[in-house]
N, C-alpha and C positions, 0 to 999 in steps of 0.2 A: 738214568743211564750214566754210568761212570765212564769217564774218558781216561782211565788209568788202569794199569795192570799192577797187581800186588805180587811181591815175592816174599815168601815166608822162609826166613833163614833158619838154619839148624839150631841156633841159639835162642830161637823164639822171637827174634826181631822181625819186624815187617817193614819192607821197603816199598815205596810207591814209585812207579816209573810212569812217566808220560808216555802215551801210546805212540805218538808220532804221526807224521803226515800221511804215510801210506795207510795206516789203520783208519785214520779219520776220513781220508778220501774214499777208502773202500766202503766204510759204513755209509757215507753220504751217497755214493753211487748205488749201493744196494738198496737204500731207502727210497730211491726214485722209482716207484712202481711203474711197471709197464714200459720201461726204457732199458734197453740193453747197453752195457758199457761201450760196445762198438759204435753205437749211434752217437753217443756223447763225444767220442774222440774224433770222429770223422765229420767232414763238412756235410751238413744237412740243414736245410732251411724249413723243414716242417715245424710248424709252430710249437707243438708239444715237445719236440726234441730240443729246439732252441731254448724254450723256457726251462726245461729240465736242466740243461747245461748251465744256464744263468743261475738257477737256484743252487746248484751244487757249488758253483764258483763263489756265489755270495756267502754260502754257509762256511766254506773253507776260509774265506777272507775274514769272516766274523770270528773264526777261531784264532786269527792272528797270523796266518800263513802269508808269505810274500806273494805279490802279484806274479813274479817271475816263476815261482815254484808251481803255483796253480796253473799258469799258462803252459808250463811244460807238461803237466799231466794231460792236458787236453790238446796239445800240439797247436797252441795259439800264441799270439803275441800278448805281452802284458797289457797293452792298451785295450785289447778285446776283453780282458777280464775287468778292467776299469768300466768299460761299457756295460758289462753284465751286472756288475755291482750297482751301478747307477740305475739300470733298468729295473732291478728288483726293488731298490729303494723307492723308485717312482711308483711302482705297482703297489707297494705296501702303504704309501702315503695316500693313494687314491684307489682303494679296493673296488669301489663301485664301477670304475672304468675297466676293470680287469677281472670279471667274475670267474671265467674259466681258469685263469692263471691262479687266482686266489684259492680255488678248489685244489689245484695241483700242489700249491704251497702248503695248504692244511694237511693234505695226505702225506706230503714229504715230512712235515713236522711230526705227525703222528708216528710214522715209521721210524724216525730217528729216536723217538722215546722208547721204542720196544727193544 
């Protein structure tokens, strides 16, 4: 999956544009199967929604977006995004302790590849 848009100029030149935060965020949210964007943005403590939010925030952070920008997307504080990133890192380091979450992560990764 390419994270760039291509513009074909009249003279035959091709320019590559970075897609940007909104497109990357939209892709990540769309890839989170079974979760609607409303649930990610609003306060909800259901485990599957919480982990979905964590994973989208982790993914966006891994693309290099700022904590503040990610936090704004989900109407959260930047420290909440830090917690999300650390939680996903902890899950990935000890997958045996998080079997349900690892399955959600694998599905998320597969959807992002499509």
